[in-house]
C-alpha positions as CSV (number, residue, x, y, z in Angstrom):
1,M,-9.1,-42.0,51.0
2,S,-11.5,-43.7,49.4
3,Y,-10.9,-46.6,49.6
4,V,-11.5,-46.7,53.1
5,R,-15.0,-44.7,52.3
6,I,-16.0,-47.2,50.2
7,A,-14.2,-50.3,52.2
8,T,-16.2,-49.7,55.8
9,H,-20.0,-48.9,54.2
10,P,-22.2,-50.6,55.6
11,R,-24.4,-50.0,52.4
12,I,-22.7,-51.4,49.6
13,F,-21.2,-54.1,51.3
14,G,-22.9,-56.6,53.9
15,A,-20.0,-57.2,56.1
16,P,-17.8,-53.8,55.8
17,L,-14.3,-53.9,57.0
18,T,-13.4,-51.8,60.4
19,P,-11.8,-48.5,59.4
20,S,-8.2,-49.8,61.0
21,E,-8.2,-52.7,58.8
22,A,-8.9,-50.7,55.9
23,V,-6.6,-48.3,56.8
24,G,-4.0,-51.0,57.5
25,N,-4.4,-52.2,53.7
26,V,-3.7,-49.2,52.1
27,E,-1.1,-49.2,54.7
28,A,0.2,-52.7,52.9
29,L,0.1,-51.1,50.4
30,V,1.4,-48.3,50.1
31,R,5.4,-50.1,51.4
32,L,5.6,-51.6,48.2
33,P,8.1,-50.1,46.4
34,H,6.8,-49.5,43.3
35,V,4.5,-47.4,45.0
36,R,3.8,-44.0,46.1
37,M,1.9,-41.8,47.4
38,L,0.0,-38.6,45.4
39,N,-0.4,-35.5,47.2
40,E,-1.6,-32.0,45.8
41,E,2.0,-29.4,45.2
42,P,1.6,-26.3,44.4
43,G,-0.9,-25.2,41.4
44,F,-3.3,-28.0,42.5
45,L,-5.8,-25.9,42.5
46,E,-5.3,-24.4,39.6
47,I,-5.4,-28.3,37.7
48,Y,-8.6,-29.0,39.6
49,R,-10.6,-25.7,37.6
50,E,-9.5,-27.1,34.3
51,V,-10.0,-30.8,35.3
52,S,-13.9,-30.0,36.3
53,G,-14.2,-27.1,34.7
54,T,-15.7,-28.4,31.5
55,F,-19.1,-30.2,33.4
56,P,-20.8,-29.1,36.9
57,V,-18.7,-31.2,39.5
58,R,-20.7,-31.6,42.5
59,G,-22.1,-34.1,44.7
60,N,-20.5,-37.4,44.8
61,L,-18.2,-36.3,41.9
62,V,-15.9,-34.0,44.0
63,P,-14.2,-37.0,45.3
64,D,-13.5,-38.1,41.8
65,A,-12.4,-35.2,39.7
66,H,-9.4,-34.0,43.3
67,L,-8.7,-37.9,42.2
68,A,-8.5,-36.8,38.6
69,A,-6.6,-33.8,39.4
70,L,-4.0,-35.1,41.6
71,L,-3.6,-37.9,39.1
72,R,-3.2,-35.0,36.0
73,Q,-0.4,-33.1,38.3
74,H,1.5,-36.5,38.6
75,G,1.4,-36.7,35.0
76,V,-0.4,-39.6,35.1
77,G,-2.7,-40.6,32.2
78,R,-4.5,-44.0,33.0
79,L,-6.7,-44.6,35.8
80,Y,-7.5,-48.6,35.5
81,T,-11.5,-48.3,37.7
82,R,-14.9,-49.5,37.3
83,D,-16.3,-45.9,37.9
84,T,-17.2,-44.7,34.9
85,D,-17.7,-41.2,36.1
86,F,-13.5,-41.3,35.0
87,R,-14.9,-41.5,31.1
88,K,-15.8,-38.0,31.7
89,F,-12.2,-36.8,32.5
90,E,-10.7,-36.1,29.0
91,F,-7.8,-36.5,29.3
92,L,-8.0,-40.1,31.5
93,D,-7.5,-43.3,29.6
94,V,-9.7,-45.2,32.2
95,R,-9.6,-49.1,31.9
96,D,-11.8,-52.0,33.7
97,P,-9.5,-53.7,35.6
98,F,-12.1,-57.0,34.8
99,S,-12.7,-56.6,31.3
């Protein structure tokens, strides 16, 4: 959903995707055999509290903390992103995909 939010945002892109185009891209991605979607499992809120407990999480950082907690719950320790806010989550090995 973060992708849909960004890809359709007119302040980020001069010609943003339509919601249908963005969701279509997500559908194509999740159809790949090596891709899986992560969902909150029982105990998610406890993990969210742990992940967001060492610094104030509010506003635009809430979706990042949500994703970080999902990653932790599913044992994912590496994230490729240009969003430096994810470096706040110490358990994540954050890498810039363009470097």
